[in-house]
C-alpha positions as CSV (number, residue, x, y, z in Angstrom):
1,X,97.8,-35.7,-11.8
2,X,95.7,-33.8,-14.1
3,X,92.5,-32.8,-12.4
4,X,89.3,-31.6,-14.0
5,X,88.1,-27.9,-13.0
6,X,85.3,-29.2,-10.7
7,X,88.1,-30.5,-8.5
8,X,90.5,-27.8,-9.0
9,X,88.0,-25.1,-7.6
10,X,88.0,-27.1,-4.4
11,X,91.6,-28.1,-4.1
12,X,93.9,-26.1,-6.1
13,X,96.2,-23.7,-4.5
14,X,95.1,-24.6,-0.9
15,X,97.9,-24.8,1.7
16,X,99.5,-27.9,2.7
17,X,99.7,-28.7,5.4
18,X,96.4,-27.1,6.4
19,X,96.8,-23.9,8.4
20,X,96.2,-25.4,12.0
21,X,94.4,-28.2,10.5
22,X,91.7,-25.8,9.2
23,X,89.6,-27.2,6.6
24,X,88.8,-23.7,5.1
25,X,91.4,-21.0,5.0
26,X,90.8,-18.6,7.8
27,X,90.3,-14.9,7.5
28,X,93.5,-13.2,8.3
29,X,92.3,-10.1,9.6
30,X,95.6,-8.2,9.7
31,X,97.0,-5.4,7.5
32,X,100.7,-6.8,7.9
33,X,102.4,-9.7,9.3
34,X,105.5,-10.2,11.6
35,X,108.9,-9.8,10.0
36,X,110.9,-12.8,9.5
37,X,113.0,-14.3,6.9
38,X,110.4,-14.4,4.3
39,X,109.3,-11.5,2.0
40,X,107.5,-8.7,3.5
41,X,103.7,-9.6,3.9
42,X,101.5,-6.8,3.5
43,X,97.9,-6.5,2.2
44,X,98.6,-3.8,-0.4
45,X,101.5,-6.1,-1.6
46,X,98.9,-8.9,-2.4
47,X,100.9,-11.6,-0.6
48,X,98.8,-12.3,2.4
49,X,97.4,-15.8,3.1
50,X,94.0,-15.0,2.1
51,X,95.3,-13.4,-1.1
52,X,98.0,-16.0,-2.0
53,X,95.7,-19.2,-2.0
54,X,93.1,-17.1,-4.3
55,X,96.2,-16.2,-6.7
56,X,97.2,-19.8,-6.7
57,X,93.7,-21.3,-7.3
58,X,92.7,-18.6,-10.1
59,X,96.0,-19.4,-11.9
60,X,95.3,-23.1,-12.0
61,X,91.8,-22.5,-13.2
62,X,92.5,-20.8,-16.4
63,X,95.8,-22.3,-17.0
64,X,97.8,-19.4,-16.1
65,X,101.4,-19.0,-15.1
66,X,100.4,-16.7,-12.2
67,X,97.5,-14.7,-11.1
68,X,96.7,-11.6,-8.9
69,X,93.4,-10.7,-7.1
70,X,92.5,-7.2,-7.1
71,X,90.0,-5.0,-5.4
72,X,87.3,-4.8,-8.3
73,X,87.1,-5.7,-12.0
74,X,88.0,-2.1,-13.0
75,X,91.0,-2.2,-10.9
76,X,92.2,-5.5,-12.7
77,X,91.4,-3.7,-16.3
78,X,93.1,-0.3,-15.5
79,X,95.8,-1.9,-13.3
80,X,96.7,-4.3,-16.2
81,X,96.4,-1.6,-19.0
82,X,98.6,0.5,-16.9
83,X,101.2,-2.1,-16.3
84,X,101.5,-2.5,-20.1
85,X,101.2,0.9,-21.6
86,X,103.2,4.0,-20.8
87,X,102.9,7.6,-22.3
88,X,103.5,7.7,-26.0
89,X,102.3,4.1,-26.5
90,X,99.5,2.9,-28.5
91,X,96.6,0.3,-28.1
92,X,94.4,-1.4,-30.5
93,X,91.2,-2.2,-28.8
94,X,88.0,-3.7,-29.7
95,X,85.1,-1.7,-30.8
96,X,82.5,-3.1,-28.7
97,X,83.3,-2.7,-24.9
98,X,82.1,-2.9,-21.4
99,X,81.0,0.8,-20.6
100,X,83.6,1.3,-17.8
101,X,86.3,0.2,-20.0
102,X,85.5,2.6,-23.1
103,X,85.2,5.3,-20.4
104,X,88.7,4.6,-19.1
105,X,90.5,4.3,-22.4
106,X,88.9,7.2,-24.0
107,X,89.3,9.6,-21.0
108,X,92.2,8.8,-18.4
109,X,94.4,7.1,-20.8
110,X,94.1,10.0,-23.2
111,X,95.1,12.4,-20.6
112,X,98.0,10.4,-20.0
113,X,98.9,10.5,-23.6
114,X,98.5,6.9,-24.3
115,X,96.8,6.6,-27.8
116,X,94.3,4.0,-28.8
117,X,92.5,2.9,-32.1
118,X,89.2,1.1,-32.2
119,X,89.2,-2.0,-34.5
120,X,86.5,-4.1,-35.8
121,X,87.4,-7.7,-34.0
122,X,85.6,-9.3,-36.8
123,X,87.8,-8.3,-39.5
124,X,91.1,-9.6,-39.1
125,X,92.4,-8.4,-42.5
126,X,92.0,-4.7,-41.4
127,X,94.0,-4.9,-38.1
128,X,97.6,-4.6,-39.1
129,X,96.7,-1.1,-41.1
130,X,96.1,0.3,-37.6
131,X,99.6,-0.6,-36.4
132,X,101.8,2.1,-35.6
133,X,105.5,2.2,-34.3
134,X,104.2,2.6,-30.7
135,X,101.5,0.1,-30.7
136,X,102.2,-2.2,-27.6
137,X,98.9,-4.2,-26.9
138,X,95.7,-5.3,-28.2
139,X,92.6,-5.6,-26.0
140,X,89.3,-7.6,-26.6
141,X,86.4,-9.4,-24.5
142,X,85.8,-13.0,-24.9
143,X,82.1,-12.2,-25.1
144,X,81.2,-8.6,-25.5
145,X,79.0,-6.7,-23.0
146,X,76.1,-6.2,-23.8
147,X,75.6,-7.6,-27.5
148,X,77.4,-11.1,-26.9
149,X,79.6,-10.7,-29.9
150,X,82.5,-13.2,-30.2
151,X,85.5,-12.0,-32.1
152,X,88.3,-14.2,-33.6
153,X,90.2,-14.8,-30.5
154,X,92.6,-17.3,-32.0
155,X,93.3,-14.7,-34.6
156,X,93.9,-12.0,-32.1
157,X,96.5,-14.4,-30.3
158,X,98.3,-15.2,-33.5
159,X,98.2,-11.4,-34.5
160,X,99.8,-10.4,-31.4
161,X,102.6,-12.7,-31.6
162,X,103.4,-11.8,-34.9
163,X,103.6,-8.0,-34.3
164,X,105.2,-8.4,-30.6
165,X,102.1,-7.2,-29.2
166,X,100.8,-8.0,-25.4
167,X,97.5,-9.7,-26.1
168,X,94.8,-8.7,-23.4
169,X,91.2,-10.2,-22.8
170,X,88.5,-9.4,-20.4
171,X,87.2,-13.0,-19.9
172,X,84.4,-12.1,-17.5
173,X,81.4,-13.2,-19.6
174,X,82.9,-16.5,-20.8
175,X,84.5,-17.4,-17.4
176,X,87.3,-20.1,-17.1
177,X,84.8,-22.7,-17.1
178,X,83.8,-21.8,-20.7
179,X,87.1,-20.5,-22.0
180,X,90.6,-20.8,-20.5
181,X,92.0,-17.7,-22.0
182,X,95.4,-18.0,-20.6
183,X,96.0,-21.4,-21.7
184,X,94.7,-20.5,-25.0
185,X,97.7,-18.1,-25.5
186,X,96.6,-14.5,-24.2
187,X,99.2,-12.8,-22.1
188,X,96.7,-11.3,-19.8
189,X,93.2,-12.4,-19.0
190,X,91.1,-10.0,-16.7
191,X,88.1,-10.9,-14.8
192,X,85.5,-8.9,-12.8
193,X,85.5,-11.8,-10.0
194,X,82.2,-9.8,-8.5
195,X,80.4,-11.7,-11.3
196,X,80.7,-15.4,-11.9
197,X,83.9,-16.1,-10.0
198,X,82.2,-15.3,-6.7
199,X,78.7,-15.7,-7.9
200,X,76.7,-14.5,-4.8
201,X,76.3,-10.6,-5.5
202,X,78.0,-9.8,-2.2
203,X,81.5,-8.4,-2.9
204,X,83.4,-6.5,-5.6
205,X,86.6,-8.0,-6.7
206,X,88.7,-8.6,-9.7
207,X,91.5,-10.8,-11.0
208,X,94.5,-10.5,-13.4
209,X,95.7,-14.0,-14.8
210,X,98.4,-14.7,-17.3
211,X,102.1,-14.9,-18.0
212,X,104.4,-14.4,-14.9
213,X,106.5,-11.5,-16.3
214,X,103.3,-9.3,-17.1
215,X,101.7,-10.5,-13.7
216,X,104.6,-9.1,-11.6
217,X,104.5,-5.8,-13.4
218,X,100.7,-5.5,-12.8
219,X,101.6,-6.3,-9.3
220,X,104.1,-3.5,-8.9
221,X,101.6,-1.1,-10.7
222,X,98.9,-2.0,-8.1
223,X,101.1,-1.5,-5.0
224,X,101.2,1.9,-6.1
225,X,97.6,2.4,-6.9
226,X,96.3,0.4,-3.8
227,X,94.1,-2.2,-5.6
228,X,94.4,-5.0,-3.3
229,X,91.6,-7.0,-2.0
230,X,90.7,-7.0,1.6
231,X,90.9,-10.4,3.7
232,X,87.1,-10.8,4.3
233,X,86.5,-10.2,0.6
234,X,89.1,-12.6,-0.3
235,X,87.4,-15.1,2.2
236,X,84.0,-14.7,0.4
237,X,85.4,-15.0,-3.1
238,X,87.4,-18.3,-1.9
239,X,84.0,-19.5,-0.5
240,X,82.3,-18.6,-3.9
241,X,84.6,-20.3,-6.1
242,X,84.0,-23.7,-4.4
243,X,80.5,-23.9,-6.4
244,X,81.8,-22.1,-9.4
245,X,81.7,-25.1,-11.7
246,X,78.3,-26.2,-10.4
247,X,76.9,-22.6,-10.9
248,X,78.2,-22.2,-14.2
249,X,76.9,-25.5,-15.6
250,X,73.4,-24.7,-14.5
251,X,73.7,-21.1,-15.7
252,X,74.9,-22.3,-19.3
253,X,71.9,-24.7,-19.4
254,X,69.2,-22.2,-18.1
255,X,70.7,-19.4,-20.4
256,X,70.3,-21.5,-23.7
257,X,66.9,-22.7,-22.9
258,X,65.6,-19.1,-21.9
259,X,67.4,-17.8,-25.2
260,X,65.6,-20.4,-27.5
261,X,62.4,-19.6,-25.7
262,X,62.5,-16.0,-26.2
263,X,64.0,-16.2,-29.8
264,X,60.5,-18.0,-30.4
265,X,58.3,-15.5,-28.8
266,X,56.3,-13.2,-31.1
267,X,56.9,-10.1,-28.9
268,X,60.6,-10.4,-29.2
269,X,62.3,-8.5,-32.1
270,X,65.9,-10.0,-31.8
271,X,67.7,-12.4,-29.1
272,X,71.4,-12.1,-28.7
273,X,73.0,-15.2,-27.4
274,X,76.0,-17.1,-28.9
275,X,74.4,-20.5,-28.3
276,X,71.6,-19.8,-31.1
277,X,72.5,-21.0,-34.5
278,X,71.3,-17.6,-36.0
279,X,74.0,-15.8,-34.0
280,X,76.7,-14.5,-36.2
281,X,79.4,-16.0,-34.4
282,X,77.6,-19.3,-33.6
283,X,80.1,-21.5,-35.2
284,X,83.1,-19.6,-33.8
285,X,81.6,-19.8,-30.2
286,X,80.9,-23.5,-30.5
287,X,84.7,-24.2,-31.6
288,X,86.2,-21.9,-28.9
289,X,83.8,-22.4,-25.8
290,X,82.7,-25.3,-23.7
291,X,79.8,-23.5,-23.1
292,X,77.8,-20.3,-24.3
293,X,77.5,-18.6,-20.7
294,X,74.8,-17.2,-18.7
295,X,74.2,-13.9,-20.5
296,X,71.9,-12.9,-23.0
297,X,70.0,-9.7,-24.4
298,X,66.9,-9.1,-26.2
299,X,65.2,-6.4,-28.1
300,X,61.3,-6.2,-28.2
301,X,59.0,-5.4,-31.1
302,X,57.4,-2.8,-28.8
303,X,60.6,-0.8,-28.2
304,X,61.3,1.1,-25.0
305,X,57.7,1.0,-23.9
306,X,57.4,-2.8,-24.3
307,X,60.9,-3.1,-22.5
308,X,59.8,-1.1,-19.5
309,X,56.6,-3.0,-19.2
310,X,58.3,-6.4,-19.4
311,X,60.7,-5.5,-16.6
312,X,58.0,-4.1,-14.4
313,X,56.2,-7.4,-14.8
314,X,58.9,-9.8,-14.1
315,X,58.7,-11.6,-10.7
316,X,61.7,-13.7,-10.4
317,X,64.5,-11.6,-12.0
318,X,65.7,-8.6,-10.1
319,X,65.9,-5.3,-11.8
320,X,69.5,-4.4,-10.9
321,X,72.9,-3.9,-12.5
322,X,75.6,-6.3,-12.5
323,X,75.5,-9.9,-13.2
324,X,76.9,-13.3,-12.8
325,X,75.1,-14.0,-9.5
326,X,72.9,-17.1,-8.2
327,X,69.8,-14.9,-8.9
328,X,68.5,-13.6,-12.3
329,X,68.9,-10.1,-13.0
330,X,67.8,-7.8,-15.7
331,X,69.0,-4.3,-16.7
332,X,68.9,-2.0,-19.5
333,X,72.5,-1.2,-20.4
334,X,71.7,2.3,-21.9
335,X,71.0,3.5,-18.2
336,X,73.5,1.1,-16.3
337,X,76.7,-0.6,-17.6
338,X,76.9,1.9,-20.5
339,X,75.4,5.0,-19.3
340,X,78.6,6.7,-19.3
341,X,78.8,6.7,-23.2
342,X,77.0,9.2,-25.1
343,X,73.8,8.4,-27.0
344,X,75.8,8.7,-30.2
345,X,78.5,6.3,-28.9
346,X,75.8,3.8,-27.8
347,X,74.2,4.0,-31.3
348,X,77.5,3.4,-33.0
349,X,78.0,0.4,-30.7
350,X,74.5,-1.0,-31.6
351,X,73.1,-0.4,-27.9
352,X,69.5,0.5,-28.3
353,X,67.9,2.2,-25.3
354,X,65.3,-0.5,-25.2
355,X,67.9,-3.6,-25.1
356,X,67.3,-5.7,-22.1
357,X,70.3,-7.6,-20.8
358,X,69.5,-10.7,-18.7
359,X,72.0,-12.3,-16.3
360,X,70.6,-16.0,-16.0
361,X,70.8,-17.3,-12.6
362,X,70.4,-20.9,-11.2
363,X,66.7,-21.1,-10.7
364,X,64.5,-23.7,-12.3
365,X,64.6,-22.9,-16.1
366,X,60.9,-23.4,-16.5
367,X,59.9,-20.9,-13.8
368,X,62.1,-18.5,-15.7
369,X,60.3,-19.3,-19.1
370,X,57.0,-19.0,-17.5
371,X,58.0,-15.6,-15.7
372,X,59.1,-14.3,-19.1
373,X,56.0,-15.5,-20.8
374,X,53.7,-13.7,-18.3
375,X,55.6,-10.4,-18.6
376,X,55.7,-10.6,-22.3
377,X,52.1,-11.8,-23.0
378,X,50.5,-9.6,-20.3
C-alpha cells in the first residue's frame, strides 16, 4: 500500500515485530554485538539496530534503493565522492557550492590527483565541452547555499545518463519533503541530517541515499574512514524525523511569507528565495519542488553596516551558523559557511560580505515579520 510522507516518517523502516514490544526503538549503546549466524554487527560497519532503522526509513523517504546514515554531512559528501572517484579521475561540479564542499574538492581532492571542472549549472549547452576521457561524475546542489539558485536538475540527470556519469546531488536545502532526488533519478543524494532531517539543532549527522551499488561502495569507504553515527545520535535523529513533515510544511509557509515581506521592504536591496516570482529560476523550482524550502537570503541597501545593525536588533532569530532547526537562525556566510573561501572566490560566487542568510524556523510568521520590521526600521 502506497503511503504519504507524513505516514512514512512515522512507520517506514521500523522493526516488525517491535523490539521487546517497545514503541520507540531503544538506544543500543553497544559498540559490537554477539557473533551468531548473521553478518558481523559493529557500529563502524553501519549495521547496528539504531543505524539500520534509519537507513531503511531514509531510503523510503526519498524513493532510494538504499541509504546510509553517517557521522556528519561532510562525512556524507566526502565519503560519497571518494567512493565514486579515484586518483586520475575527473569531476564536473556546480560553480556555486557550500563552502565546506568547495574547500574539500579544491584541496584534498587535488592532493589525491582527482581533477575537477566547475560548470555553470544554468548553461546545459556548455556542459559537454568540459568532459574528458576521465570524467566520472557530476555534482550539484538542489538549492544552492547561500544564494538559493536552482539548476536544471532534470538536465543534469539526463546528461549524466547520456555520458555514463554518476549523478550526485546535495539535497540538504530542498529535503525529501520538497524534492525526492533519488526517485527523480540521481544516483546519489547527500544530506546534512544535522539540518532539516533532525530539525532540533542538537546533533551532527549525515546521510547518503541512492542506488544500491553506490551505497554499498560508500559503505566500504566509510568503514575505512570511520564515518559512522553513534547510537545516541541515531536515536535523536530517529526522533527528529517523526516530526519532519510537520516542520517542513510550516517552514515552507513561514519562509515564503517572510520572503514576500522582505522583498517589499524599502531597506532591502535584494531577496533571494526561489518561491518569489522574480527569482531567476522560479518557474523551474515550481515545476521541480513540492515547496520552496525554509532558507532565504537578503542584501540590504545599507550594505555591511546595515546588515550588522539588523542582526544585532533581531530578537527572535538567533545569530548562529547552521540551519534547518525549529528555531530561526541568521548568519553572514562570509564569516561562517563560506569563511574558508578567499574574498576573491566569494566575489566570483556572488557572496557579498553583507549577505544575510536566514534559516526560517517554525515560530509564528507574524512574529517573525514584526521582528524583522523593527530591526530594519529602527
